[in-house]
C-alpha positions as protocol buffer text, in pm:
chain_id: "A"
residue {
  index: 1
  type: MET
  ca { x: 9190 y: 11771 z: 11589 }
}
residue {
  index: 2
  type: ARG
  ca { x: 9278 y: 11717 z: 11980 }
}
residue {
  index: 3
  type: GLN
  ca { x: 8946 y: 11582 z: 12046 }
}
residue {
  index: 4
  type: ALA
  ca { x: 8992 y: 11343 z: 11722 }
}
residue {
  index: 5
  type: GLU
  ca { x: 9311 y: 11215 z: 11852 }
}
residue {
  index: 6
  type: ARG
  ca { x: 9155 y: 11131 z: 12189 }
}
residue {
  index: 7
  type: VAL
  ca { x: 8915 y: 10958 z: 12070 }
}
residue {
  index: 8
  type: ALA
  ca { x: 9082 y: 10750 z: 11820 }
}
residue {
  index: 9
  type: ALA
  ca { x: 9361 y: 10687 z: 12102 }
}
residue {
  index: 10
  type: LEU
  ca { x: 9025 y: 10531 z: 12264 }
}
residue {
  index: 11
  type: PHE
  ca { x: 9055 y: 10244 z: 11994 }
}
residue {
  index: 12
  type: LEU
  ca { x: 9379 y: 10213 z: 11827 }
}
residue {
  index: 13
  type: PRO
  ca { x: 9714 y: 10031 z: 11954 }
}
residue {
  index: 14
  type: THR
  ca { x: 9955 y: 10281 z: 12059 }
}
residue {
  index: 15
  type: GLY
  ca { x: 10191 y: 10481 z: 11718 }
}
residue {
  index: 16
  type: SER
  ca { x: 9925 y: 10404 z: 11493 }
}
residue {
  index: 17
  type: PRO
  ca { x: 9886 y: 10685 z: 11230 }
}
residue {
  index: 18
  type: ILE
  ca { x: 9564 y: 10905 z: 11337 }
}
residue {
  index: 19
  type: TYR
  ca { x: 9601 y: 11168 z: 11046 }
}
residue {
  index: 20
  type: LEU
  ca { x: 9858 y: 11341 z: 10786 }
}
residue {
  index: 21
  type: GLN
  ca { x: 9918 y: 11697 z: 10749 }
}
residue {
  index: 22
  type: ARG
  ca { x: 10075 y: 11884 z: 10492 }
}
residue {
  index: 23
  type: ASP
  ca { x: 10227 y: 12280 z: 10468 }
}
residue {
  index: 24
  type: ALA
  ca { x: 10244 y: 12496 z: 10194 }
}
residue {
  index: 25
  type: ASP
  ca { x: 10578 y: 12384 z: 10149 }
}
residue {
  index: 26
  type: GLY
  ca { x: 10462 y: 11981 z: 10088 }
}
residue {
  index: 27
  type: GLU
  ca { x: 10638 y: 11873 z: 10437 }
}
residue {
  index: 28
  type: GLU
  ca { x: 10420 y: 11614 z: 10570 }
}
residue {
  index: 29
  type: GLU
  ca { x: 10409 y: 11535 z: 10937 }
}
residue {
  index: 30
  type: VAL
  ca { x: 10188 y: 11244 z: 11084 }
}
residue {
  index: 31
  type: THR
  ca { x: 10043 y: 11244 z: 11404 }
}
residue {
  index: 32
  type: THR
  ca { x: 9984 y: 10916 z: 11589 }
}
residue {
  index: 33
  type: VAL
  ca { x: 9861 y: 10776 z: 11888 }
}
residue {
  index: 34
  type: PRO
  ca { x: 10054 y: 10846 z: 12163 }
}
residue {
  index: 35
  type: GLY
  ca { x: 10209 y: 10592 z: 12433 }
}
residue {
  index: 36
  type: GLY
  ca { x: 10075 y: 10485 z: 12742 }
}
residue {
  index: 37
  type: ASN
  ca { x: 9711 y: 10482 z: 12605 }
}
residue {
  index: 38
  type: ASP
  ca { x: 9419 y: 10180 z: 12746 }
}
residue {
  index: 39
  type: THR
  ca { x: 9255 y: 10065 z: 12386 }
}
residue {
  index: 40
  type: LEU
  ca { x: 8942 y: 9926 z: 12391 }
}
residue {
  index: 41
  type: ASP
  ca { x: 8974 y: 9569 z: 12208 }
}
residue {
  index: 42
  type: ALA
  ca { x: 8619 y: 9517 z: 12052 }
}
residue {
  index: 43
  type: PRO
  ca { x: 8474 y: 9503 z: 11688 }
}
residue {
  index: 44
  type: LEU
  ca { x: 8397 y: 9817 z: 11555 }
}
residue {
  index: 45
  type: LEU
  ca { x: 8116 y: 9928 z: 11310 }
}
residue {
  index: 46
  type: VAL
  ca { x: 8114 y: 10306 z: 11226 }
}
residue {
  index: 47
  type: LEU
  ca { x: 7803 y: 10479 z: 11103 }
}
residue {
  index: 48
  type: VAL
  ca { x: 7898 y: 10784 z: 10883 }
}
residue {
  index: 49
  type: ASN
  ca { x: 7730 y: 11002 z: 10565 }
}
residue {
  index: 50
  type: LYS
  ca { x: 7762 y: 11271 z: 10424 }
}
residue {
  index: 51
  type: GLY
  ca { x: 7622 y: 11493 z: 10803 }
}
residue {
  index: 52
  type: THR
  ca { x: 7981 y: 11315 z: 10926 }
}
residue {
  index: 53
  type: VAL
  ca { x: 8254 y: 11594 z: 10943 }
}
residue {
  index: 54
  type: SER
  ca { x: 8560 y: 11752 z: 11107 }
}
residue {
  index: 55
  type: SER
  ca { x: 8667 y: 11509 z: 11393 }
}
residue {
  index: 56
  type: ALA
  ca { x: 8409 y: 11245 z: 11321 }
}
residue {
  index: 57
  type: GLU
  ca { x: 8583 y: 11234 z: 10975 }
}
residue {
  index: 58
  type: ILE
  ca { x: 8943 y: 11222 z: 11105 }
}
residue {
  index: 59
  type: VAL
  ca { x: 8831 y: 10888 z: 11375 }
}
residue {
  index: 60
  type: ALA
  ca { x: 8624 y: 10769 z: 11121 }
}
residue {
  index: 61
  type: GLY
  ca { x: 8936 y: 10743 z: 10871 }
}
residue {
  index: 62
  type: ALA
  ca { x: 9194 y: 10652 z: 11137 }
}
residue {
  index: 63
  type: LEU
  ca { x: 8968 y: 10373 z: 11263 }
}
residue {
  index: 64
  type: LYS
  ca { x: 8953 y: 10247 z: 10845 }
}
residue {
  index: 65
  type: GLU
  ca { x: 9303 y: 10269 z: 10760 }
}
residue {
  index: 66
  type: ASN
  ca { x: 9432 y: 10069 z: 11051 }
}
residue {
  index: 67
  type: ALA
  ca { x: 9199 y: 9790 z: 11005 }
}
residue {
  index: 68
  type: ARG
  ca { x: 9023 y: 9859 z: 11334 }
}
residue {
  index: 69
  type: ALA
  ca { x: 8702 y: 9959 z: 11203 }
}
residue {
  index: 70
  type: ARG
  ca { x: 8438 y: 9903 z: 10898 }
}
residue {
  index: 71
  type: LEU
  ca { x: 8269 y: 10184 z: 10798 }
}
residue {
  index: 72
  type: VAL
  ca { x: 7914 y: 10206 z: 10695 }
}
residue {
  index: 73
  type: GLY
  ca { x: 7655 y: 10435 z: 10589 }
}
residue {
  index: 74
  type: GLY
  ca { x: 7658 y: 10699 z: 10244 }
}
residue {
  index: 75
  type: ARG
  ca { x: 7915 y: 10842 z: 10060 }
}
residue {
  index: 76
  type: ASN
  ca { x: 8123 y: 11143 z: 10241 }
}
residue {
  index: 77
  type: PRO
  ca { x: 8352 y: 11365 z: 10010 }
}
residue {
  index: 78
  type: GLY
  ca { x: 8542 y: 11435 z: 10382 }
}
residue {
  index: 79
  type: ILE
  ca { x: 8707 y: 11081 z: 10369 }
}
residue {
  index: 80
  type: ARG
  ca { x: 8875 y: 11076 z: 10097 }
}
residue {
  index: 81
  type: SER
  ca { x: 9120 y: 10770 z: 10132 }
}
residue {
  index: 82
  type: VAL
  ca { x: 8810 y: 10560 z: 10268 }
}
residue {
  index: 83
  type: THR
  ca { x: 8482 y: 10643 z: 10037 }
}
residue {
  index: 84
  type: GLU
  ca { x: 8548 y: 10339 z: 9809 }
}
residue {
  index: 85
  type: ASP
  ca { x: 8466 y: 10113 z: 10075 }
}
residue {
  index: 86
  type: TYR
  ca { x: 8152 y: 10198 z: 10224 }
}
residue {
  index: 87
  type: LEU
  ca { x: 7812 y: 10025 z: 10183 }
}
residue {
  index: 88
  type: LEU
  ca { x: 7512 y: 10216 z: 10071 }
}
């Protein structure tokens, strides 16, 4: 997850949510972009498919959910919150 946080921080402003973790008791913890980062301010298009896994899913989802990038490609069951917006 640390790699996903570092990559997401390159493109998202401080305080932007990256991912949400929920424990067995239902407690939630949101991981956000830390302060003091410099972000790249350029249009982004992220290619994803069924082979996109783990950290790449986290980064793609964070960029999409923060309206920072558009996702293009095939459906990926691992990126639950963003799969409806893909182009095929």
